[in-house]
N, C-alpha and C positions, 0 to 999 in steps of 0.2 A: 174141341178145351174143356166138354163138359166132362171127360176121363179125365183129364187135371185137377181139379177142383178140389173132389175129395182131395188127392195127391198131397195138393196145396197148402189146403187146411191140415192135414197130419203133419206135413213137412213145417210148417211154421208155428202148431201146438208145440213141435217133437225140441226148440229152436230155443223155447223157454225155459223146461224142465236141465235140473242141476243136477239129480239124484240119478244112479245108473235105469237099468231097464225095468227092476222089481222093486224099485222106489226105493233104494237104500241110499244112504247119502256116503261119497265119497269124496278120499281124498286126494286123490288127484283129477284134476280139471277133462284129462282125453278118457276116463273112464264116465263121466258125465251125460246123458243122450242128447242134451244142446250141444257140447263140444260134435260128436258124431255126424248132428243132423247137419250143423254147420259146411259141415268138412264137404255131407253130401250136397249142399244148395251149389261148395264152390266147385263141383260137376257139371251141374244141370245142364243139358245143352240142346233142349226142346223147345223151337220157338213156340209152339202151342203152348207153354208157362209162361209167356208174356202174358198174357190176354187170360189166360187161368187168372194170374195172380194177381193181375186189376180186378176180377169181376172178386176174390177173395176179401180184395183190401176194401171197396164196396159196399159191402155185408158187413164189413166189419168199421172201421173207420176208427179208431183208437190207433194214436201217437205208437204204442209198441208194435202193431201190427204194420203200423205206414214204415218204419224205419227197417224191420224183420224183409216186408217183402221187398223194400230197395236194396238192401242185400241182394235179394234173392235175382231182381234184377240187372246189378249193378255184374254179374256175375250171369250172366244169361246174353248180355252186351258183348261182355269177353270171349266167351266160349261159341258164339252162334256170329255176331258180326251184324247183327238186328242193332240198328238205331234205335229203332220205336222204343225199345227200354228206357234208352235215356232221357227220351222225351219223353215218356210217363213218369220218371224218379224226377227232372226239374217239376213238370205242372205238382207233383204231390211237394215236391220242395218251395215253392211258390204258395201254397197254400197252409203250412206246418209256419205254426208263429211261436213255439215253443221251441227255444235256441238249444233248450241239452237233444231234441229229435235232428234241432236241424246240422246242426254238430255230429248227432249221429249217421244222418243222409250221405255227412261230407265224409267221413270214413267214407263209405262205399260209394258214392263219387271219385273219390281218387283212383280207385282201382279199373275203372271204364275207360274203353280204348282214346274214345276222344268225347267232353261234354261241348255241345255245339253254342252255348250259352251264356258266359263269360260275367254278365255283366249282373246276378244276385252274388258269384264271391269274389269281384271285386269290390261290390258294396261294403261285404266281409272283412277283407283285409284291412281293411281301417277302422275297424270294430275296436272298440276300447277293453274288451275281452282279448288278452294274448293267446287262450285256448282255440278260439273262434279264430282270431286271425291265418292262428297257421297252418289251422284244415282248412279256408282256401285257400291259403298259398298252395298245399298240396293239388286243390278241386284244378288252379289253375297250371299247372305246368298239365293238367291235361283238355286244357283249350286250346284256338287255333294260338298260334304265335301271332300273329300281327292286332287279335285284342287284346292280350295284357300283355302284351313288350312294354309298351310305357311305364306300366304300374309296376313293375319287375323292377326297371333299371331304377325307376324311383327312387325304391325301396334302399335295395347298394348302397346308392349316393345321399340319404337322405337318413336311412331307420338308425337308431342308438341301440336299435332293442337289438341281443346279439341275435334270438334265438330265432327274428324273424326274417335276420338276418343269412342266415343258416339255410331255413327251408326256403329264400330266394335262389339262392346257389344253387340249392339242389336244382330247383325248378327250372334255372332257367339251361340251365345241362341237359336238363332229360327234354324240352324243348328247341333243343340246338340253337338256340342265338347265341351264337358268338358274334354281332355286334356289341356285344355288351360288356363286351373285355375292355375295353379300357377303362371302366364305373370299374369293375372289377381288380384291376390290379392294384388300385388304392387301397385293395383293402387286403395288400400281404403287409400293408404297416398295424392291422387290429391288434387292439392287446389280448383278442384271442385265437389259439394255438388252429382250432378249430376253423374257426372261418380262413386264419392266412391260409390251411393244406386247401381248403374247399379251391381260395384263389389260387394255389397252384395246378391243382388241375385241372382246370378251368383254363391256365394258359398254356398247358400243356398241350389238352386237346381244341383249345382253336387260336394258337398265337402260330400254329405253322416250324412249330420250331425255333421261334425269332425270340425266346427266353429262358438261353444257356444259358447266361448267366447270374439270372436270378435265380434260376435252380443250382445252381452253385453256389451261392450265397446263402442261398438257403439255407443248405447241405451241412453248410461249413460253417453258416456262424446259429443259426437257429438254435432255440434251447427246445423247442417241442419235438417229440417223436413224432409228431402224429404228419406236424412237418417235414424233418427229416426222411418221414417214408415217401412221402408223396413227389420231395423235388428228387430221391434218388427215383422212385417210378421213370418220373419227369427225365431223368438225364438217360434208364437207361432205354429210352424213344427216339430222344432229341440229342443228347450227349455224343462228342468224338472223342479222336485222338486225346481236343486239347485240355482234357477234363480227367482224361485218367489218373492223374495223382490224387487228388479229390475224391476219386470216387475209391481207390485203393487204400487211400488211411480209414477213411469212413468204416471202409468192412471192414481193415483191420482192427480199428477198434471197438465194430460188432461181436468179434471173437474170440476179444480178449476177455470179457465179463462171460460170466458166468451168465446163462439163461435159462428161464423157467418160464413155464407154463404149457410148453408145446405148440403154443403158437395159434394164429385166430385167423389170419389169413390168410388163401389161394397163394397166394404171392408176396412173396415177407419182401419188406428194405431188405436184408440180407441177400435174396431170393434176385432181387433186381441188382445190387451190385454187381452179385456175381455172370449173372448177365450181359451189364457191360463188359464186365471185366474179359468175356469169354467171346463176346462178336469184335469186341475193339482193341484189343491185345494178348490174344492167348495167346500168341508167338515165342511173350515176354516170360523168361527163366524163373524170374520173381510170382508173376502167376502162376505161371504152375505149378510151383512149387507151393504156394497157397492152396491152387482147389487141389493141388494131390493132400496136404495136410487137412483139412476140410472133411476130405474124406473117409481118411480115417481116422477122424476127431473122435473124442468122447461126447458120450449122448450131451452133454452142455453146451456143447459149438456147435450143433446141428440138431433141433425138433424132427420129428424122425419123419414125414412128407418134406421136408428138405434137402436130406440126406438122401433119398430117393429121385427125389428133384432131380439133383447134382450128380449122382450118379448116370442117369436118361441123360442129364446134357452133355456130360463128359465124351460119353462115349459114341456122340455123332460130330460130325467136321463140323470146324468155325460156320456161320452162316457169311461173312464175310471179312 
């Protein structure tokens, strides 16, 4: 451990320096010593550094060091699987009174494999401060499901805060709490497109194919692009021949418009629609013609990654 202490001191110091190695101001944050030190900290995998970091923190004791040591521990916990790091984080979290420092520490808690004590974060999930509530919700996604499920289900049933519900839906999904599905299904009537989209994705993941009519209705009637994307993905997973005309109409609508931006997601809504058609009705003449037209279309019909994906897809035999 004694050899690790000087290294941890140096790393923590570099994490605070916003210039480059020569002390010059930089425009790009990736050229800062602090950015490089943070990336270095993310790769730490020596369990001995857990105790070395604790020793350095005991010497310093200030909130800046506490938050940065917590960052180190979070990655050591993730990279080594050593639960001692998270226990030490919880001990320091309990000592901290400044909410700004607690917020920074929760940012690190949200990245560990498991948080063994949900109590402090359950309490903060009821804070009047929205940013603290949402940081706490992110940490609850790392806690034991049986300790947090009641609170998370309560939020989706009663909260009127859009962002609280969004963070909660992500937590429920990460914790694989499919038992929350009845409450989640009620959210398909939410005025928020993002919430409706997440509710559909949750239904697709935990509904075992029982909600295909919901996915069809969303694809046909919802005006949110996010909702349509989620509905198409769900139909790609669970839909059958009865949903062919709905999917085909939507695919034709997408390709009838000029598309800009190059695409942001590995699988676009169009790709999910094509995947469905290829799996379910690739032998239909109109589908074959559509796929051929897309393969030879101009760039405003398909993004580059979509065109490559389609070429790879049609070079294979249909899966069913």
